C-alpha positions as CSV (number, residue, x, y, z in Angstrom):
1,M,160.8,98.2,125.0
2,S,162.9,95.0,124.0
3,S,163.5,94.7,120.2
4,S,161.3,91.6,120.2
5,E,158.6,93.3,121.8
6,S,158.7,96.6,118.8
7,N,158.9,93.7,115.9
8,R,155.4,92.9,117.5
9,S,152.0,93.5,115.5
10,P,149.2,95.2,116.5
11,I,148.1,92.1,117.5
12,E,151.0,89.8,118.8
13,G,151.7,92.6,121.6
14,N,148.5,92.8,122.5
15,K,147.1,90.4,125.9
16,L,144.1,90.1,124.8
17,Q,144.6,87.5,121.5
18,P,142.2,87.7,119.0
19,P,140.4,84.3,117.4
20,E,143.2,83.2,114.9
21,T,140.7,82.6,112.1
22,L,139.3,86.0,111.6
23,V,142.8,87.5,112.0
24,G,144.2,85.1,109.6
25,L,141.0,86.3,107.1
26,L,141.7,90.1,107.6
27,E,145.1,89.9,107.4
28,R,145.1,88.6,103.5
29,Y,143.7,91.6,101.6
30,S,140.7,90.1,98.9
31,P,138.6,92.9,97.4
32,T,136.2,91.4,94.8
33,G,138.4,89.7,92.1
34,Q,141.3,88.8,94.4
35,E,140.3,86.2,97.0
36,A,142.9,83.7,95.9
37,E,145.1,84.5,98.5
38,A,142.8,84.2,101.4
39,A,140.8,81.6,100.0
40,A,143.9,79.2,99.6
41,W,144.7,80.1,103.7
42,L,141.0,79.6,104.9
43,V,141.5,76.2,103.3
44,Q,144.5,75.3,105.2
45,R,143.2,76.8,108.2
46,M,139.8,73.8,107.7
47,L,142.1,71.4,107.3
48,S,143.9,72.5,110.3
49,L,140.9,72.6,112.4
50,G,140.4,69.1,111.6
51,F,137.6,69.2,108.3
52,T,137.5,66.3,106.9
53,R,138.4,67.8,103.9
54,A,138.6,71.2,102.3
55,F,139.3,72.3,99.1
56,L,138.9,75.5,96.0
57,D,136.3,74.9,94.2
58,P,136.1,75.5,90.5
59,A,134.2,79.3,91.2
60,G,137.4,79.5,93.3
61,N,135.4,79.2,96.7
62,A,136.9,78.0,99.8
63,V,135.1,75.1,101.0
64,G,135.6,72.9,104.1
65,V,133.1,70.0,105.0
66,L,133.2,68.2,108.4
67,G,131.4,64.8,108.2
68,D,130.1,62.6,105.6
69,G,126.5,61.9,106.3
70,P,123.9,62.2,103.9
71,R,122.4,64.7,105.5
72,E,123.4,68.2,105.2
73,I,123.7,71.4,106.5
74,V,125.4,74.7,104.7
75,L,127.1,77.8,106.3
76,L,127.8,80.3,103.4
77,G,130.0,83.6,103.8
78,H,131.6,85.4,101.6
79,I,135.2,86.4,101.6
80,D,135.6,88.9,99.6
81,T,135.4,92.5,100.8
82,V,134.9,96.0,99.2
83,S,138.6,97.8,98.0
84,G,140.2,99.9,100.6
85,R,142.9,98.7,102.9
86,I,142.5,99.0,107.1
87,P,145.4,98.0,108.7
88,V,144.5,94.9,110.8
89,H,144.5,96.0,114.7
90,L,143.3,95.6,118.0
91,E,142.0,98.7,120.0
92,D,139.5,98.3,123.0
93,G,138.2,95.0,122.8
94,K,137.6,95.8,119.5
95,L,139.5,94.2,116.0
96,Y,139.6,96.6,113.0
97,G,140.4,95.5,109.8
98,R,138.6,95.1,106.4
99,G,136.1,93.1,106.3
100,S,135.9,92.6,110.1
101,V,132.1,93.1,109.7
102,D,131.0,92.4,106.1
103,A,131.7,89.9,106.3
104,K,134.6,88.1,106.8
105,G,133.6,88.3,110.8
106,A,130.7,86.1,110.1
107,L,132.3,83.6,107.3
108,A,135.2,83.0,110.3
109,A,132.7,82.4,113.0
110,F,131.3,79.7,110.7
111,V,134.1,77.8,110.6
112,D,135.1,78.0,114.4
113,A,131.5,76.8,115.3
114,A,131.6,74.4,113.0
115,S,135.0,73.1,114.2
116,A,134.0,73.2,117.9
117,V,131.1,71.0,116.9
118,G,133.1,68.6,115.3
119,A,131.9,65.5,112.5
120,C,129.0,64.5,113.5
121,Q,127.4,61.0,112.4
122,G,124.7,60.8,109.5
123,W,126.0,64.4,109.2
124,R,127.9,66.7,106.4
125,I,128.3,70.2,107.4
126,V,129.8,72.4,104.8
127,V,131.6,75.9,105.2
128,I,131.8,77.9,102.1
129,G,134.0,81.0,101.9
130,A,131.9,82.7,98.8
131,V,133.9,84.8,96.2
132,E,132.8,87.9,94.7
133,E,129.6,88.3,96.8
134,E,130.5,92.2,96.6
135,G,130.2,92.0,92.7
136,D,127.9,89.4,91.0
137,S,127.5,86.7,93.6
138,R,129.5,84.2,91.2
139,G,130.5,82.0,94.1
140,A,127.1,81.8,95.8
141,R,125.7,80.9,92.2
142,F,127.8,78.4,91.3
143,A,127.3,76.9,95.1
144,A,123.6,77.0,94.7
145,G,123.6,74.6,91.9
146,Q,125.8,71.9,93.8
147,Y,124.5,71.0,97.4
148,H,121.1,70.1,99.0
149,P,120.7,71.4,102.4
150,E,118.1,70.9,104.8
151,Y,119.3,74.2,106.9
152,A,121.1,77.1,105.2
153,V,122.7,80.3,107.2
154,I,124.0,82.7,105.5
155,G,127.4,85.1,106.7
156,E,126.2,89.0,107.2
157,P,126.4,90.9,109.6
158,S,123.2,92.2,111.8
159,F,124.5,92.0,115.3
160,W,124.9,88.6,117.4
161,D,121.8,88.9,118.8
162,R,119.7,89.4,115.3
163,I,118.5,87.4,112.8
164,T,118.0,88.3,109.4
165,V,115.2,87.1,107.0
166,G,115.1,89.1,104.2
167,Y,116.8,91.3,101.7
168,K,115.3,93.0,98.9
169,G,116.0,92.5,95.0
170,F,118.7,94.0,92.9
171,A,118.4,95.6,89.1
172,R,120.4,97.6,87.2
173,A,120.2,99.3,83.8
174,R,121.9,102.0,81.5
175,I,119.4,104.5,80.1
176,T,120.7,106.4,76.8
177,V,119.9,109.2,74.7
178,R,120.9,110.0,71.3
179,R,120.4,113.0,69.2
180,P,121.9,114.7,66.0
181,P,124.4,117.6,67.3
182,A,123.1,121.1,67.3
183,H,124.3,124.5,67.6
184,S,124.6,125.3,71.6
185,A,122.7,128.5,70.2
186,S,119.7,126.6,68.9
187,G,117.3,126.6,71.9
188,L,116.8,122.8,71.4
189,P,117.5,120.2,74.7
190,T,121.1,118.5,74.7
191,A,121.1,114.9,75.0
192,S,122.6,115.7,78.5
193,E,119.5,117.6,79.2
194,E,117.3,114.9,78.0
195,A,119.3,112.5,79.9
196,V,118.4,114.6,83.4
197,A,115.0,114.6,82.2
198,L,114.4,110.9,82.2
199,W,116.2,110.6,85.3
200,A,113.7,113.1,87.1
201,S,110.7,111.5,85.6
202,L,111.9,108.1,86.9
203,S,112.4,109.8,90.4
204,T,108.8,111.5,89.9
205,W,107.3,107.8,88.8
206,T,109.5,106.1,91.9
207,A,107.8,108.5,94.3
208,E,104.5,107.5,93.0
209,F,105.3,103.9,93.1
210,N,106.0,104.2,97.0
211,K,102.8,106.2,98.2
212,G,101.4,104.1,101.1
213,R,104.1,101.7,101.3
214,E,106.0,102.9,104.6
215,R,108.3,100.7,105.6
216,A,111.4,100.6,103.4
217,F,111.9,97.1,102.8
218,D,108.4,97.8,100.7
219,Q,109.7,100.2,98.9
220,L,111.3,100.8,95.4
221,Q,114.4,102.6,95.6
222,V,116.6,104.2,92.7
223,A,119.8,105.5,93.0
224,L,121.4,107.8,89.9
225,R,125.3,105.7,90.0
226,A,127.0,107.5,87.3
227,V,126.3,110.2,84.4
228,S,128.5,110.3,81.4
229,S,128.0,112.0,78.2
230,G,129.7,112.6,75.0
231,E,129.4,113.3,70.6
232,D,130.9,112.5,67.4
233,D,130.6,113.9,63.9
234,S,126.9,112.8,63.8
235,T,125.8,111.7,67.5
236,E,125.6,113.6,70.7
237,W,124.4,111.6,73.3
238,G,123.8,111.5,77.2
239,S,123.7,108.2,79.7
240,L,122.5,107.5,82.8
241,Q,123.4,104.3,85.2
242,V,120.6,103.5,87.3
243,W,120.4,101.0,90.5
244,A,116.5,100.0,91.8
245,R,116.6,98.1,95.0
246,L,112.9,96.3,94.6
247,P,110.5,95.0,97.0
248,L,109.2,91.7,97.1
249,D,106.5,92.3,94.8
250,F,108.1,94.3,92.0
251,P,110.7,91.6,90.3
252,P,113.5,92.6,88.2
253,S,111.6,91.9,85.0
254,S,108.1,94.4,86.3
255,W,111.0,97.0,87.1
256,Y,112.5,96.8,83.3
257,E,109.2,96.5,81.9
258,S,107.6,99.8,84.0
259,V,110.6,101.9,82.9
260,Q,110.9,101.0,79.6
261,T,106.9,101.7,79.7
262,L,107.6,104.9,81.2
263,F,109.8,106.4,78.3
264,T,107.7,105.1,75.3
265,G,107.8,107.0,72.6
266,R,111.2,108.6,73.5
267,P,114.4,108.0,71.5
268,V,115.6,106.1,74.5
269,E,118.5,103.4,75.1
270,F,117.3,101.2,77.9
271,D,119.8,98.2,78.3
272,S,119.9,95.9,81.8
273,E,123.4,95.4,83.6
274,G,124.8,92.8,85.2
275,F,122.8,89.9,87.5
276,A,119.5,91.1,88.3
277,I,118.1,89.3,91.3
278,P,114.5,89.0,93.2
279,A,114.1,90.2,96.6
280,F,113.7,87.4,99.2
281,R,112.0,86.7,102.3
282,G,111.8,83.4,104.8
283,G,109.7,82.3,107.2
284,K,110.0,82.5,110.6
285,D,108.2,79.3,111.5
286,N,110.8,76.5,111.0
287,R,113.2,74.8,113.2
288,L,116.0,76.6,112.1
289,V,114.5,79.6,113.2
290,S,113.5,78.6,116.7
291,E,116.9,77.2,117.3
292,F,118.3,80.6,116.6
293,L,115.9,82.1,119.2
294,R,116.8,79.2,122.0
295,A,120.4,79.8,121.2
296,I,120.6,83.8,121.1
297,R,118.6,83.7,124.5
298,A,120.7,80.8,125.8
299,E,123.8,84.0,125.9
300,G,121.6,86.5,127.6
301,G,120.2,87.7,124.5
302,E,116.9,89.7,123.2
303,P,116.4,87.8,119.6
304,R,114.9,90.1,116.7
305,F,114.1,89.7,113.1
306,V,115.3,92.0,110.9
307,V,115.3,92.5,106.7
308,K,117.5,94.7,105.0
309,S,117.1,97.1,102.2
310,G,120.6,95.5,100.7
311,T,120.7,92.5,98.6
312,A,123.0,89.2,99.8
313,D,123.7,85.5,98.8
314,L,121.0,84.4,100.5
315,N,118.4,85.8,97.8
316,F,120.7,83.0,95.3
317,V,120.8,80.5,97.5
318,A,117.6,80.2,99.8
319,P,115.2,80.2,96.5
320,A,117.5,77.4,94.6
321,W,117.9,75.2,97.7
322,G,113.9,75.2,99.2
323,C,114.8,74.9,102.8
324,P,115.0,77.0,106.2
325,A,117.7,79.6,105.3
326,L,118.4,82.9,107.4
327,A,121.6,85.2,107.9
328,Y,122.9,85.7,110.9
329,G,126.5,87.3,112.1
330,P,128.4,89.3,114.2
331,G,129.2,92.8,113.9
332,D,127.5,96.7,112.8
333,S,126.1,96.6,109.4
334,S,126.2,100.2,109.8
335,L,130.4,100.0,109.5
336,D,129.9,98.2,106.6
337,H,132.4,99.8,103.5
338,T,133.6,102.2,106.0
339,L,136.9,103.4,107.0
340,G,136.1,102.6,110.6
341,E,134.9,98.5,109.9
342,N,135.6,97.0,113.6
343,L,134.3,93.7,115.6
344,P,134.1,93.6,119.2
345,L,135.8,90.5,119.9
346,S,132.9,90.0,122.7
347,E,130.6,90.1,120.1
348,Y,132.6,87.4,117.9
349,D,132.8,84.8,120.7
350,R,129.1,84.8,121.7
351,A,128.3,84.4,117.9
352,V,130.5,81.2,117.5
353,R,128.9,79.9,120.8
354,V,125.2,80.7,118.8
355,V,126.1,79.2,115.9
356,S,128.3,76.1,117.3
357,N,125.1,75.9,119.8
358,V,122.5,76.0,116.6
359,I,124.6,73.3,114.8
360,D,125.0,70.6,118.1
361,R,121.1,71.2,118.6
362,L,120.3,70.2,114.8
363,V,121.9,67.3,114.4
364,K,121.1,65.6,117.5
365,A,117.6,66.5,116.9
366,T,116.8,63.9,114.5
C-alpha cells in the first residue's frame, strides 16, 4: 500500500463515493447545543450548490433559499444529534456516523434534492437545518414564526418509502415529596418510599386510562426518567422525574391536571419542566401527500403511512403554519440514538429523487 493510500479516510478510500453533503454533515459532530460548526459548514455547502442565498438565522439554524418568488415550500430538518461519536465510514454500502439516520440523512437529502430542482419562478424553496430538536426544539420554534409555506416537509427517518403523518405529544414533570425527618426505627415511611408509592399510583392510573386503547399511538405512555432523594436538618425529600408521551385526545394541560388531581391530599410538589407539546396528526387528502405517494411509486416503492410514539419538530411547525405537512426521510428509525446508526446509500439516493420529484411537481402544478 502506498503512503497516499494509507492516508485516505474510510470514505475517500472507498470506490463507492457517498454524497458530499451527507458526509460533510456527519464529519462535523453536532450534539444538541454544539451545532455551530456543522451549521456554518452547511451554509457554505448550500451556497456552493447554487442556493440563491444561505445564512445563519438568530436561532442558529442553517437556512438556504432557492428562488425569490412569493410562494413558499419549507423543508425543515434538524442538524443536531444526540451525543456519542460514531466514526464516519462506509461499509457494505452503508454510511455510518452519528446522525446518519436521526436526522442528518433527511436534512442532507433535502439540500441535495432542492439543489437538483434549482430555483423556480414564483417560488421560494427554503431548506432549514434546525438546532436543538433533541432538546427543546428552539430552532423549529423560531422558524415557526418566520415562514408561511404552502407545503412543509419535516426531516425524520421512516425509510424512503414511508410517510409519517403523526407524532404523539410530550410533557414532563418533577414530582417531589417532602416530610420532616424521622428515625429509621420509627416505622414511618420515608420520603423516598412515599415517592415510590406515588409512581406506583401513577402507573396504575395510566394503565386504567389505556384500557380499550389498542394502538400505541392512542395510548398514554409514562416513563420514570430519574429518581433522587436527600435530607437536611429539617426535611427529607424524594423526587421523581416523569416523562409522558401523549395521545391526540390528551393535551399536556389535561395530563398535568390529571396527575395533580390524582395526588390531591398528599404532601406533593408538582412542577412542569421544559416545553410541553400536544400530539399532531396531519391529513392524507392533500396535494403534498399525493405527490409523495406518486413519487415513491415512481421509484418502485409501495408507500405506507406511519404514526410515531415520539415527538418531532412537526408538532411545533405544522399547527403554526396551517398548511399540508408531513415528515419524511431515509433510514431505519429503530437505529435512532444507537451506536450502530447507519444509512444505506441506495436508500439515500432514492429519498433524494423522491423529494426532488415532489418539489418539481408542486412548483409546476400551478
